[in-house]
C-alpha positions in Angstrom: -32.8 -28.1 -2.9 -36.3 -29.6 -2.5 -37.1 -31.4 0.7 -39.9 -33.9 1.6 -41.9 -31.3 3.5 -42.3 -29.3 0.3 -44.1 -32.1 -1.6 -47.5 -30.7 -0.7 -46.5 -27.1 -1.4 -44.9 -27.8 -4.8 -48.1 -29.4 -6.0 -50.1 -26.3 -5.3 -50.8 -23.8 -8.1 -48.5 -20.7 -7.8 -50.2 -17.7 -6.2 -50.3 -14.3 -7.7 -46.9 -12.8 -8.4 -45.6 -9.8 -6.5 -47.6 -6.6 -6.5 -45.6 -4.7 -3.8 -42.2 -3.3 -3.5 -40.7 -3.4 0.1 -37.8 -1.0 -0.7 -39.6 1.9 1.0 -40.0 -0.3 4.1 -36.2 -0.9 4.2 -35.5 2.8 3.8 -38.0 3.5 6.6 -36.2 1.0 8.9 -32.9 2.7 8.2 -34.4 6.2 8.9 -36.0 5.0 12.2 -32.7 3.4 13.4 -30.7 6.5 12.5 -33.1 8.9 14.3 -33.3 6.8 17.4 -29.5 6.5 17.5 -29.1 10.3 17.1 -31.6 11.0 19.8 -30.0 8.6 22.3 -26.6 10.1 21.6 -28.0 13.6 22.0 -29.4 12.7 25.3 -26.8 10.5 26.8 -23.5 10.4 24.9 -22.9 13.7 23.1 -20.5 15.0 25.7 -18.9 11.6 26.4 -15.6 12.4 24.6 -15.5 15.9 26.1 -15.8 14.4 29.6 -12.9 12.1 28.7 -10.7 15.0 27.8 -11.0 14.7 24.0 -12.0 17.8 22.1 -15.5 17.9 20.5 -15.1 16.9 16.9 -18.3 18.8 15.8 -21.9 18.0 15.1 -21.1 16.2 11.8 -19.2 13.5 13.7 -21.2 13.6 17.0 -24.5 13.0 15.3 -23.4 11.7 11.9 -21.4 8.8 13.3 -24.3 7.1 15.1 -26.7 7.7 12.3 -24.3 6.2 9.7 -23.6 3.4 12.1 -27.3 2.7 12.5 -27.9 2.6 8.7 -24.9 0.3 8.4 -26.4 -2.0 11.0 -29.7 -2.1 9.1 -27.9 -2.9 5.8 -25.9 -5.5 7.7 -28.9 -7.4 9.0 -30.7 -7.1 5.7 -27.8 -8.7 3.9 -27.4 -11.5 6.3 -31.2 -12.1 6.7 -31.8 -12.1 2.9 -29.0 -14.6 2.3 -30.4 -16.7 5.2 -33.8 -16.6 3.6 -32.6 -17.7 0.2 -30.4 -20.4 1.7 -32.8 -22.0 4.2 -36.3 -20.6 4.2 -37.5 -21.2 0.6 -36.6 -23.9 -1.9 -34.9 -23.4 -5.2 -36.0 -24.9 -8.5 -35.5 -28.6 -9.2 -32.4 -27.9 -11.2 -30.7 -26.0 -8.3 -31.3 -22.5 -9.8 -32.8 -20.0 -7.3 -36.5 -19.7 -7.5 -38.2 -16.3 -7.8 -38.4 -15.7 -4.0 -34.8 -16.7 -3.4 -33.5 -14.8 -6.4 -35.2 -11.6 -5.2 -33.9 -12.1 -1.7 -30.3 -12.5 -3.0 -30.7 -9.4 -5.1 -31.9 -7.5 -2.0 -28.9 -8.8 -0.2 -26.7 -7.5 -3.0 -28.1 -4.0 -2.7 -27.8 -4.1 1.1 -24.2 -5.3 0.9 -23.4 -2.2 -1.3 -25.0 0.1 1.3 -23.1 -1.8 4.0 -19.8 -1.3 2.2 -20.5 2.5 1.6 -21.5 3.1 5.2 -18.5 1.1 6.5 -16.3 3.3 4.4 -17.8 6.4 5.8 -17.3 5.1 9.3 -13.5 5.1 8.8 -13.1 8.9 8.7 -16.0 9.4 11.2 -14.2 7.1 13.7 -10.9 8.9 13.2 -12.6 12.2 13.7 -14.4 10.9 16.8 -11.2 9.5 18.3 -8.9 12.4 17.6 -11.4 15.2 18.3 -10.6 16.7 14.9 -13.5 17.9 12.6 -14.7 15.5 10.0 -13.3 17.8 7.3 -9.8 17.3 8.7 -10.1 13.6 9.3 -11.3 12.8 5.8 -8.2 14.5 4.2 -6.2 11.7 2.6 -2.9 12.6 4.3 -4.6 12.5 7.7 -6.8 9.5 6.9 -4.0 7.1 5.8 -1.6 8.3 8.4 -3.9 7.6 11.3 -5.7 4.5 9.9 -3.3 1.9 11.3 -3.2 3.7 14.7 -6.9 3.4 15.5 -8.2 -0.1 15.8 -11.8 0.6 15.3 -11.1 2.5 12.0 -9.0 -0.3 10.8 -11.8 -2.7 11.6 -14.2 -0.6 9.6 -11.8 -0.6 6.7 -11.7 -4.4 6.7 -15.5 -4.4 6.9 -15.6 -2.2 3.8 -13.4 -4.6 1.9 -15.3 -7.8 3.0 -18.7 -6.2 2.4 -17.6 -5.1 -1.1 -16.4 -8.6 -1.9 -19.7 -10.0 -0.6 -21.7 -7.6 -2.8 -19.7 -8.6 -5.9 -20.1 -12.3 -5.3 -23.8 -11.9 -4.7 -24.1 -10.4 -8.2 -22.7 -13.6 -9.6 -25.0 -16.0 -7.7 -27.8 -17.7 -9.5 -27.7 -21.2 -8.0 -28.8 -22.2 -4.5 -25.5 -23.8 -3.8 -23.8 -20.3 -3.5 -26.1 -19.0 -0.9 -24.8 -20.9 2.3 -21.2 -19.8 1.4 -22.4 -16.2 0.8 -24.2 -16.3 4.2 -21.0 -17.5 5.9 -19.0 -14.7 4.2 -21.5 -12.1 5.4 -21.2 -13.4 9.0 -17.4 -13.3 8.7 -17.8 -9.6 7.6 -19.4 -9.0 11.0 -16.4 -10.1 13.0 -14.0 -7.1 12.6 -16.4 -4.8 14.4 -17.6 -7.5 16.8 -14.1 -7.9 18.1 -13.6 -4.2 18.9 -15.3 -1.7 21.2 -16.3 -1.9 24.9 -16.4 -5.7 25.0 -12.8 -6.1 23.7 -11.2 -4.2 26.6 -11.0 -4.5 30.4 -11.6 -7.4 32.6 -13.5 -10.5 31.5 -13.2 -9.3 27.9 -13.1 -12.9 26.8 -16.7 -13.5 28.0 -17.7 -10.0 26.8 -16.4 -10.5 23.3 -17.7 -14.1 22.9 -21.1 -13.1 24.2 -21.2 -10.1 21.8 -20.3 -12.3 18.8 -23.2 -14.6 19.7 -25.5 -11.7 20.3 -24.7 -10.1 17.0 -25.0 -13.3 14.9 -28.4 -14.1 16.6 -29.7 -10.5 16.2 -28.6 -10.4 12.5 -30.3 -13.7 11.7 -33.5 -12.7 13.7 -33.9 -9.1 12.5 -32.6 -9.7 8.9 -34.6 -12.9 8.6 -37.8 -11.1 9.7 -37.1 -8.3 7.2 -36.6 -10.9 4.4 -39.8 -12.8 5.3 -41.8 -9.6 5.5 -40.5 -8.6 2.1 -41.4 -12.0 0.6 -44.9 -11.9 2.0 -45.3 -8.2 1.0 -44.4 -9.3 -2.6 -46.9 -12.1 -2.4 -44.2 -14.6 -3.0 -44.7 -18.4 -3.1 -44.0 -20.5 0.0 -44.8 -17.6 2.3 -46.3 -20.1 4.8 -43.3 -22.4 4.6 -40.9 -19.5 5.0 -42.8 -18.1 8.0 -43.0 -21.5 9.7 -39.3 -22.2 9.3 -38.4 -18.6 10.4 -40.6 -18.9 13.5 -38.5 -21.9 14.7 -35.2 -20.0 14.0 -36.4 -16.8 15.6 -37.3 -18.7 18.8 -33.7 -20.0 19.0 -32.3 -16.6 18.1 -34.4 -14.9 20.8 -33.0 -17.3 23.5 -29.4 -16.8 22.3 -29.9 -13.0 22.2 -31.3 -13.0 25.7 -28.6 -15.1 27.4 -25.7 -13.5 25.5 -27.1 -10.0 26.3 -27.4 -10.7 30.0 -23.8 -12.1 30.1 -22.4 -9.1 28.2 -24.3 -6.6 30.3 -23.3 -8.3 33.6 -19.6 -8.0 32.5 -19.9 -4.4 31.6 -22.2 -2.9 34.3 -22.8 -4.0 37.9 -26.4 -4.6 38.9 -26.4 -1.6 41.2 -25.6 0.7 38.3 -28.5 -0.4 36.1 -30.8 2.3 37.3 -28.3 4.9 38.4 -26.1 5.3 35.3 -26.9 6.3 31.7 -25.3 3.1 30.4 -27.3 1.0 32.8 -30.6 2.7 31.9 -29.9 2.1 28.2 -29.3 -1.6 29.0 -32.7 -1.7 30.8 -34.3 0.1 27.8 -32.8 -2.4 25.4 -34.0 -5.3 27.7 -37.5 -3.9 27.6 -37.4 -3.7 23.8 -36.3 -7.3 23.6 -39.2 -8.4 25.9 -41.7 -6.5 23.7 -40.2 -8.1 20.6 -40.6 -11.5 22.3 -44.3 -10.8 23.0 -44.8 -9.8 19.4 -43.1 -12.9 18.2 -45.3 -15.1 20.5 -48.5 -13.3 19.4 -47.5 -13.7 15.7 -46.9 -17.4 16.3 -50.3 -17.8 18.0 -52.5 -15.7 15.7 -51.0 -14.7 12.4 -48.9 -17.9 11.6 -51.9 -20.3 11.9 -54.0 -18.1 9.5 -51.1 -18.1 7.0 -50.7 -21.8 7.2 -54.4 -22.4 6.7 -54.5 -20.2 3.7 -51.1 -19.2 2.2 -52.8 -16.4 0.3 -54.1 -14.8 3.5 -51.0 -12.8 4.3 -52.6 -9.7 5.8 -52.3 -10.4 9.5 -48.8 -11.8 9.2 -47.6 -8.7 7.2 -49.1 -6.3 9.8 -47.5 -8.2 12.8 -44.1 -8.5 11.0 -44.2 -4.8 9.9 -44.8 -3.5 13.5 -42.2 -6.0 14.9 -39.7 -4.8 12.2 -40.2 -1.2 13.2 -39.5 -2.0 16.8 -36.4 -4.0 15.8 -35.2 -1.0 13.8 -35.7 1.3 16.8 -33.8 -1.3 18.9 -30.9 -1.2 16.5 -30.7 2.6 17.0 -30.9 2.1 20.8 -28.0 -0.4 20.6 -25.9 2.0 18.5 -26.5 4.7 21.2 -25.6 2.2 23.9 -22.3 1.5 22.1 -21.5 5.2 22.1 -22.1 5.6 25.8 -19.1 4.8 28.1 -19.9 2.1 30.6 -19.5 2.8 34.3 -15.8 2.5 35.5 -15.0 -0.7 37.3 -14.8 -0.7 41.0 -11.1 -1.8 40.9 -8.6 -1.3 38.2 -8.0 -4.6 36.2 -4.6 -6.3 36.6 -2.2 -6.8 33.7 -3.4 -10.4 33.4 -7.1 -9.3 33.3 -6.3 -6.8 30.5 -4.4 -9.4 28.4 -6.4 -12.6 29.1 -9.6 -11.2 30.5 -9.2 -13.0 33.9 -6.6 -13.6 36.6 -4.5 -16.7 37.1 -4.2 -16.7 40.8 -2.9 -20.3 41.5 0.4 -21.8 40.3 0.2 -23.9 37.0 0.1 -27.3 38.6 -1.4 -30.3 36.9 -4.5 -30.2 39.1 -5.0 -26.5 38.7 -4.6 -26.7 34.9 -7.1 -29.5 34.4 -9.6 -28.9 37.3 -9.1 -25.4 38.7 -7.8 -22.6 36.4 -10.2 -23.0 33.5 -13.1 -21.0 32.1 -16.1 -22.0 30.0 -15.7 -20.7 26.4 -19.0 -19.3 25.3 -18.4 -20.1 21.6 -16.5 -23.3 21.5 -18.0 -24.6 24.7 -21.5 -23.9 23.6 -20.8 -25.4 20.2 -19.5 -28.6 21.9 -22.6 -28.8 24.1 -25.0 -28.3 21.2 -23.3 -30.9 19.1 -23.3 -33.4 22.0 -27.0 -32.7 22.6 -27.6 -33.1 18.8 -25.8 -36.5 18.8 -27.8 -37.7 21.9 -31.1 -36.6 20.3 -30.2 -38.3 17.0 -29.3 -41.5 18.8 -32.5 -41.4 20.9 -34.5 -40.8 17.7 -32.9 -43.8 16.0 -33.5 -46.0 19.0 -37.1 -44.9 19.3 -37.6 -45.6 15.6 -36.3 -49.1 16.1 -32.9 -48.8 14.3 -30.1 -50.8 15.9 -26.4 -51.0 15.4 -24.4 -54.2 15.4 -20.8 -55.0 15.1 -19.8 -56.8 11.9 -16.9 -59.2 12.3 -13.6 -58.3 10.7 -12.6 -59.9 7.4 -9.0 -60.8 6.9 -6.8 -57.7 7.0 -9.7 -55.4 8.0 -10.9 -53.8 11.2 -14.3 -54.2 12.9 -17.0 -52.1 11.4 -20.5 -51.1 12.6 -23.7 -51.5 10.7 -26.9 -49.7 11.5 -30.3 -50.6 10.2 
């Protein structure tokens, strides 16, 4: 769907077509994430289940699970980022059919979605092996697999992820028009949810805050990392509208960075007390992930100040942008591996055992349910719906202010017989 800010770009002659294939880069990102995840688990979490009294399931599960999970995460963000790229960062043709850049991004998303489905399917027996302490060879046997599937919440979540990712991959193969891409993007984000709603954040006290912050964190991270991978691939291929895609992504990445930072702080504050940040393995991994996020923010700022102006001045001058984006992508891939290792590391135990209400609701209801308490006392801000309400309200206020500043006014039009008052804005 062409937009007014594309009029200048659409009049320019098309640059040279793609000369590079970024597939090797994506494989490299997956390898980096898998190696980092395995190293972190080897240093910090390999004996976690043994310490909890669960038998060691063997090296295939101990190291294979985080490595497969890391590859799955890379495939996830690549699927989401490529669909986001095709939907919002480059225009389609005038007839609504995907242009070359959007088509390539959608096809990349299709391959990534297949990898996502395959790795999610592998995570089902790996998770069963990890939970039960049985070797992977035993967990993957059909009799054991189907008998235990419904009893382990995380394995069931991975099974749902497999189904949804496979459906996403099939629908992507059918997509040729731009109008499909927003819906495919939404479906890929829905595919994130089964895993987002399980794990450390879904249990214990304040799990409402922890789960909601994790959902926001994962969505922002997927759009940021996946979008960067997609923009890098497009520039690597010497695709059209590289300057437009980079400019649009820079704005989205800034928002995603803020959302990731705030949601990450909230999630970490729920899981680990400040005093444990430097004295526990989990806390030190949180600090390491925070440092990585800061480094990524510095790279993004430098790219916006140095590489992006060069690309906007000359859309064929992609060298600096590709170099910055490639290094930033490698750091993001390593951060994905670090996050997987963090997810495999048990958080420090709470100072006090949570009550039944905290386990069920995430917080206590200490006061009786009177009118005043229900409406003014016993309530909590919802990170997803509350934030959405604030963003929509702010958007409405900004829109109204913009109309007023532009000189538009609204007036009431008197009712005709049998009709109600209506407003007219001009």
